N, C-alpha and C positions, 0 to 999 in steps of 0.2 A: 615524132618522139620529144621535139621541141616544147611541143603544147603539153604533152603529158608533166615534162619538167618544170614546165612553169606551172601546173594546176600541184603538182607535189608542193615545190619550192610555197605555194599560196598557204597549203593544210600545214607545213610544217609549223612556217611563220603565225598563222593564227592558232595552231595546236601551245608553241612555246609561249606568245602572249597570253593566253589562256592559266599557264603556272602547270601544264603536266610533269616536268619534272618529277623527281622525287629522290628523294634520299641525301638533300644535301646535309652537312652540318656548318656551323657557322665557328671561322676560323681553323678549320679542318685543311691542313695541306693536302690530303686524300680523301677525294670526295668520288665513293662509287653511286650510280645514278643510274638514270636513265631517261628514255622519253619515249612517246607514244608514235611510232613509225607507221608511218602508211604502205611507204614502197614492203615493209616488212608482214602488214596486220597486224601489229602487237609492238612490246616495247623491245628497245634496244637498248643494253645497259653498255655501260661503259665506266673505266674511271677518268678522272680527272687528279692529273697531279700540278700543284699551283705551286707556284717561286717561293720560295722563300720574302717575306717582309708582303707579299700580296693584299694582304687585308689593310694593309696602312698604306701603300705605296701609292694609290690612286692612277698607274700606269697603264698602260696598256701594252699587253704582251704577245708577240708571235706565238704560235701553235703549231707542234710536233704532233702529229696523228701517227700513230703506231700500232703495227699490224701484226700481230702475230701468228705464228704459225697453224698450219692444221695436217691431217685431222684434228679435233680441238674437243674438249668439253666445252659444255656451256659457260662454266666459271672460269676458262683459261688466261680471259682477259685481267684478268686479280693477279698471274703468273710470270707479269715480268719486271719485278722489280729491281732488277740488272739495270734497267735501262732509268732509272729513277736517278739509284745509286749513280752511274755515269753523269747523268745530267749533273747532280749537283755537283759532282769533283769537277764537273766542265767549269762552275762559277759563272754560265750562262743562264739570263733571267729568260726564260718562258715556260709556256702552259706543257704541258704533257696530256694528251687523249691516248685513251686506249681501249678501242672500242672493242665490244663484242662482235667473235669472228663466227658461232657456231652456236646453233640453241641446241637443246635436248633432243633429239633424234635425227638431228640433221649436224653431223661432226665436220662435212669439208664443202661448206656451199661455195669455196673459191671465191669469194668477195666477187661474182658476177651476178649480171640479173638473168634469173630463173623464170620468171613468170608474174603476175600478181601475186601479190604476199610474199615472195622469196627474191624479192630484188635487195639484195644482199649490196651490188654496186651504187645504186640509188639512194639506198640510207646512209654507207659510207661517206659516199663524196658527195651529196648534196644535202641531204637532211641534218647527218651530227655536225657539220663544220654553223646550219642556220640554228641549231642547240645552242653550240659553243657559245658562239658569238651573240645569242639571247639573254646569256645568262652571265656570262663572264667578260670581265675587261680584255678581249684581242682588238689585236690589230687586223681589223674585218673586211681585209680584200687577201689576194693572192701574195701580195710580197710577205704577209704575215703566216702564209702558212705552209708547212711541209708535209709530206705522205714517205713515210719509211715503213719498211717491214721487214722480219726474217723469215725465209724458207717461201710458202705460202703467201705469207704477208707480202715477202718483196714481189710476189708477180701481184697479186691485188694491188700493192704500192704505182707499180711500175703503170698496170692495164688502167688503173684509174686518173693516174694521173697525166695519161697521156690523151684519155676520153675527155680530160673536164680541165683541159690547159689552162683555162679562163679561172678556173679556183684554187688552185697549187704555184708556187714558184720552185719548188723543190722536192726531188723525186731521187731515195735511195732506196736501194733491194740488196740487203746481206745476206746470203749466198742461196736467193728465191730463181725463179725460173721465168720465163717469159710465153709460157701458153698454159691455161687449164686442165690440169691431170686429174685422172686419179687419185685415192688415196694413197697410192704405191709411188706418187710420184714418177712412175715408169711408164705411164699411158696417155694419149692424149683424152681430153673430156671429150666429148661433144653434146653441144650444147643445144641442139636440136633441128639443124641447119646449118650450109654454108657460108651463108651470110653472116646469122651469130656466131658463128664458129671465128670467121675470119675479123670481125667483131671485137673478141675478144683475146689475140692471138696478138701478142705485143710486135713481134718481127712484122705481121702488116700495117698495124696501127703507127710504126714508126714509116711505112712506106708513103702511108696516107695521109700524111701529118707533118712533111719535110717544113713547108713553105710556114707552118704556124709556128713550128717548132721554134724557125728562127728568128721569129716576132716576136714570142711570147717567153723567148730568153726563159726558158726552164732549163734549171740545172739539174743535170743526172748524173748520177753516182753510185758507182755497185759492186760487189766484190764478190770473190767466194773462198773458197779453199782448195789449196794444189790437191789436196787427199779425197773432194768432193768427188767420186766416181758416178754420182745423179747427176749433176748438175754444172761440175767445171767445164763441159764440153760448151755445153749452150749458152754458156756463160761469155766464151771465148766468142761464139759465133756473133752474139750479139754485138760485143765488142766492136769487132770487124767489121756489120754492115752500118754502125752508124759510122765507125772512120771513112768506112767507103763514100758516106749520104754526108759529109762534113760537118755533122752536127757533133758540138763539142760535150763530151762527157768526161768523167772521170770513171776508170777501171783496176783493179789489180786483183791480184790474187796471192793471197797470205797462206805461209802456214798452216795446216789444219785441217780439219774434215767439215762434215756437216753437223756441228755442236753448238751447245751452249756457249763452250771454252771459249770456240772463238768470236762469238760475236761479246761474249764481256771485256773479250781482250780488248775489243777495236772500238767498244760501243761509245768510248768519251770521244774517241777522236772525230767518226762518224758525225755525233750530235755535232761537234762543234763546228767541222766541214758543211755541214746543214744550216744551222743560224750563221755562221759566214755569208749567207747568200739571202739571207732574212731580215727585215725590218728592226730593228735594236726595238728594246721598250719603250716607251716613254710615254 
């Protein structure tokens, strides 16, 4: 697996060096663009939201990668303006990146690797940061990267941050869950073998990564709505598991359900919490 990741990383570096990003607009704060993904066998689209003054500051910025919920349309990555507004309201200088989480005809890939040409986890956790670091003024190491998501994006964020502890310093799940599910969010999703299922199960990942978690200092935070009948129980279970293992984390249960209203209400506070644990712009 490590050999495959190294090859993919080199391929992305070569592609970005050749300028395969498209759609950039000079001076624009919101850039809707894409890069050629080896892992997906095609282009991965995403929006970059740049901080005010980026064009002239000369600073390097931390990056918040935000994963949207699933099932979703291929253009749903363009529909998280509430996160952009919350970041502006917080007044903290950071780059926001929102990648596509689904393609036309594939509405719920769950942010996991399925096989050649369909490796979403690799595309988002490895290839995308390569592309962003190559084309924008970032803090290009784990101290400058947070991975956050809501609902299925919360699962994807937690799964990928634990799988790639050397890539991210912060992970947050907003009303997420902790194992891949079918589109209803009520049944486990089989990835083809017990081994692959275990590697995609966050509960199993925590058990396997205890020593590395303590040395890597990953900041873990998650919340759920009190009326979220699908995912509240698993969030409470995950909190208990982390507590039993002595792994520091932040967990909250807020009034509300599995709704955009809940995520909007807490977006500014939780973006600030993430940025508190990243290197500041400089």
